[in-house]
C-alpha positions as CSV (number, residue, x, y, z in Angstrom):
1,M,67.6,45.6,180.7
2,H,67.4,45.4,176.9
3,L,64.5,46.9,175.0
4,S,63.7,45.8,171.5
5,K,63.5,48.5,168.8
6,Q,59.7,48.3,168.8
7,S,59.4,48.5,172.5
8,F,61.8,51.5,172.6
9,L,59.9,53.3,169.9
10,T,56.6,52.7,171.6
11,L,57.9,53.9,174.9
12,T,59.3,57.1,173.4
13,G,56.1,57.6,171.4
14,F,54.1,57.6,174.7
15,I,56.6,59.9,176.4
16,F,56.5,62.4,173.6
17,A,52.6,62.1,173.5
18,L,52.5,62.9,177.2
19,I,54.8,65.9,176.8
20,S,52.9,67.2,173.8
21,L,49.6,66.9,175.8
22,L,51.1,69.0,178.6
23,H,52.1,71.7,176.1
24,L,48.6,71.7,174.7
25,I,47.0,71.9,178.1
26,R,49.2,74.9,179.0
27,A,48.5,76.6,175.7
28,V,44.7,76.1,175.9
29,M,44.4,77.0,179.6
30,G,46.9,79.9,179.4
31,L,48.8,78.6,182.4
32,P,51.8,80.8,183.4
33,V,55.3,79.3,183.5
34,M,58.2,81.1,185.2
35,L,61.8,79.9,184.6
36,A,64.6,81.7,186.4
37,G,62.4,84.7,186.9
38,F,61.3,85.0,183.3
39,S,57.8,84.4,182.0
40,I,57.7,81.9,179.2
41,P,55.2,83.0,176.5
42,I,52.3,80.7,175.4
43,W,53.6,80.6,171.8
44,V,56.5,78.5,173.1
45,S,54.1,75.8,174.2
46,V,52.3,75.9,170.9
47,I,55.5,75.3,169.0
48,G,56.5,72.7,171.6
49,F,53.2,70.9,171.1
50,V,53.7,70.8,167.3
51,V,57.3,69.6,167.5
52,V,56.8,67.0,170.2
53,A,53.5,65.7,168.6
54,F,55.4,65.2,165.4
55,L,58.1,63.2,167.2
56,S,55.4,61.1,168.8
57,Y,53.7,60.5,165.5
58,N,56.9,59.4,163.9
59,S,57.8,57.1,166.7
60,F,54.5,55.3,166.4
61,K,54.7,55.3,162.6
62,L,58.1,53.5,162.8
63,V,56.6,50.8,165.0
64,A,53.9,49.9,162.5
């Protein structure tokens, strides 16, 4: 299966948007996350939201 450049960028843009939305939901609702017995602080999701939202924005910007 071969994807065109625009299809690939659109797909990655949607995937990044979904991941950033999940980070935002976690940050707003204060949902706890445990990884290997360690509690992941909320600020990690805030940074994750900003970074991944930026990647999503740039993916969609390259399509246009």
